[in-house]
N, C-alpha and C positions, 0 to 999 in steps of 0.2 A: 340880568333881566332878559337880555336878548336870547341867551341860551334857554331860559325858561319858556319863552314864547315859541322858540324853534322846536322845543320838545313837544309842546302842545300841538303845534302844527303837524309834526310827524305822527303823533298819536291819533289825531283826527283823520289823517290820510290813511293810516293803517286800519283804523276802526271802520272807515267808509269802504275800504277795499274788502274787508271781511264781510261787511253788511251786504254789499252788492253781489259778491261771489255767492254767498249763502242764499240770497234771494233768487239769484239766477238759477241755482240748482234745485231749490225746493219748490218754486212756483211752477209746477207742471201738472198736467192731468194725470192722476194716479189714484190707486185704491186708498192710500192713506188720506189724501186730501178729500176724496169723496166721502170717506167715513167721518172725518171731522165736520164736514159740511152737513152730513146727514144728522149727526148729533145736534148740531146747531139748529137745524130746521125743526127738529123734534123738541129742542130745549131740554135735553136729557144729559145731565152730568157734564155739561159743556166745559166748566172750569177744570174738572179733573182730567178730561181728555186733552184739553189744550195744554195744561200744565205738564202732563206726562210726555206728550210729544215734544214740547219745547225743552224740557229738562233732559230727555233722552238725547236729543240733538246736541245740546250743550256739552253733555258728558262725553259723547263720541268725538265731538270737535276738539275738546280739551285733550282727550287721550291721544287723538291723532297728532295735534300740534306738539305736545310734550314728547310723545314717543318718537315722532319723526325727527324732532329737533335733537333728541339724544342720539338717535341712530345716525344722523347726518353730521353731527358735530365735527367728527374727524374724517369725514369722507366728502370733500368738496366736489370730487368728480361725480359721485353718485347724486349729490344734491343738484348739480347742474343738469345731469341726465333726467332726474325727476322733474326739474323745472321745465325742461324742454318738452318732456312727455306731457306734463300738465298743460302747457301752452297748446300743444297739439290737440289734447282732449277737449279743452275749452273751445278751440276753433271749430272742431267737429260738432261739439254740442251746440254752439251758436248757429252753425249751418243747419243743423237739424231743426232748431227752433224757428229759423227763418223759413225753412221748407214747410213746417207745420203751419206757419202763418198764411201760407198759400192755400192750405187745405184744413181750415179750422174744424175742431171737433167740439163736442159738448161734454161738460162734466155732469154726469148723471148722479143725482142723489135723491132717492125717494124719501118722502115723508112718512110713508107707510111702513108696515112690518112690525115685528114683535119688539116690545120695549125691553131694554137691557137694565140690569141692576148696575150700580156703580162699579162693582168689581168686574162684572162681565164687560162693561164698556171699556174699562182700562185694559183688561186682558186683550180685547180686540185691538185697541190702539197699539198695545205692545206687539201683537202679531204683525200688524201692518207695518210697524216701524222696524222691528228687530229681525224679522224673518225675510226682509227684502234685502238681497245681496247688494243692491245698488246703494243702499244707505251707507254701507261700509266703504265702498269705492268713493262715494261723494265726501263723507265727513272725515273718515279716518285717513284715507290715502290721499285724495285730491286736496281737500281743504287743509288736512294736516301737513302735507308736504309744502303747500304754499305758505301756510302760517309759519312753518319752521324756517322759511327763508328770511323772515323778518328779524330785526335786531332783537336780542333777548329781552331788552327792557320794554319792547313794544308788542311782544307776542300776546300778552294779556289783553291788549286793546284789540288785536285781531280776533281773538276768541270772543271777546265781548261783542264786537260788531257782528260776527257770524251768528252768535247765539241770539242777539237782539232780533236779527232777521227772522229766525225761526219763531220766536215768541210773537213777533208782530204778525207774521203770516198766519200762524195757527189761530191766534186770537182774532184776526180779521175774519178768517173762515168760520170759526165757531160762533163768535158773538155777533158777527155781522151777517150771519147766514141768510136771514130772511130777506135782506136787501140784496146780498150777493147772488142768491139763487136766480133771480130774474136777470141780473146782469150777466152771469155766466151762461144763461140760456141763449145768449146772442153770439153767433159765430164771430161777429165783428170784434167783440170784447177779447176773445182768445187770439184773434189776429193781431190786435194791438199789443197784447201782453207778450205773445211769442216774439213779435218784432222787437220789443224792448229787450227781452231776454237775449235774443240773438246778437244785437248790437253790443249789449253789456258784456257778453261772453267774449266777443271779439276784442273789445278794448282791454279786458283783463288778460286775454291771451297775449296781446301785443306787449303789455307791461311786463308780464312774466318772461316773455322771450327776451325783452331788452335787459331785464335783470340777469338772466342766465348768461347772455352774451357779453355783458359788461364786466362780468366776474370771471371771465376766462383768463 
């Protein structure tokens, strides 16, 4: 029974780590978020757009975790190097978020413009998602390498946590757009959001650094 509860505790911890890592990376001002928010404001094919963005993230995250895990299984030195590189990346990403918090910007999403068919809306979402090179750095390389550091039995929980973050965020943007639009129009909102992202990234960087150094 003790082992069972210990396993649940470990799964919850890994799930939460994946959740907050993914949220920290995805919650940023960008074309994809602006497009999802725009569709939400217009109430056009919101479910299809949100579902596509969330599923695309989940597939890329899973491919990253499984692929990196396979590649790193017999290469502890490379795994450690990637963990240290990931920690450095997260530290820099956190610093950039905290710097943005000092100079907040606005997420612009116009309610006007030409209406899209469902196919055109999903195609636009695909372009914003898959043609952005940063999505592969974030999901496949960074999230994948961190997920691959987890015990094999818990990697699924990490993927679930990271994928839940994507579904939550895109759903919030799309279905909560009319409320969120006025909230995002305030610079103070982005200051708070970027501040939280910065602190979260630094905490994750410290945990990843500790993991890398304790496995030397």
